[in-house]
C-alpha angles and dihedrals in degrees: 000000000000123000127218100222108198116190113194129193103210135188099260088213090061100048094129092051087055093045088054087049090053094046088054091056088057088076097034104047099055092045087054093051105265126126102227108213092176155287121244128195127196113285108155126006113009118040100195106049121091131165143207125199122196125175127216135174091230148341088269091053087052090050092053092047091053092053090050090045091053092054094046112108091208091047091051092048089050092053092046089049089056095047093049096047091040094208091139106075096173138006128196127181128201130170112222120176119223117248105238114249093025108077128099097350114172118236116255118238107267116221116200111249096020117127114260 
């Protein structure tokens, strides 16, 4: 699996508008063929960085998804809303690949006094 890692620079005064934009993708992305790993908004630290992570089997699957997304009426409306409200100041994409055996591992129960 590859991941489309999207780094957003957002207007910190429009954090909730970005969150609504992200929630809408929660319906659109899976329908268009992406495995939505999640959207993340600032909480502690930076107040202007947000992220979206979407998984695909390959770059070819990503390209097919992009074509479906461009044709999707709800996707078009979500893009238009973002352009109209201008809460996304910058957007960058990269495509990292997960290192096998390191993704989505659950935490082990921590016992007080146990060695780390």
